[in-house]
C-alpha positions, 0 to 999 in steps of 0.5 A: 500500500505504501508503494502505491501511495508513494507512486501516486504522490510522486505522479501528482507532485511531478504533474504539479511541477510540470504545470508550474513550469508551463505557467512560467514559460507562458508568462515569459513567452506569451504576447499580451496580458490576456494570454498571460493571465490565461496561462497564470490562472489556468495552468498554475491552478492545476499545478498548485492543486496537483502539488497540494493533492500530493501533499494531502495524500502523503500526510493522510496515507503515509503520516496518518494525518487527515488535514481538513485545512488542506482540503479547504485550501484546495477548494478555495484555490480551485474556486478563486484562482480562475475567477481572479484571472478572469477579473484581471483580464476583464479589468485590463480590457476595460482599461484599454489594454491592447490585444496582441496582433495575432488575436483573431477575434474579440468577443468582449468588444461588442458587449462592452460597447453595449454596456457603455451605451446603456450606461450613457443612456441611463446617465442622460435620462437622470 
């Protein structure tokens, strides 16, 4: 049982390290804030979740310690990190940060323009 647990722990932590390396490469190589935010929020979340899961399994199966704080940390990170990345990307877009030249499509542009027009109409009517 210990050998299987150790193999699972090694796989999880190695996958976490691999995802973290991909995150670092994405932050360095990607062209604009939007793709960098995507890399930072998605792959780093998977990397940290895999490392925390491997750590949780180690302490639970090898050391005999069931750590509920680790489970709460995993759930909190899984929920908040992608949402934070999305909000940072949206704030950058609304503040006027330009997209990369390689960008093929802009789905947020028309939605932001509609919101601006609605806001301007509400402001004029008051």
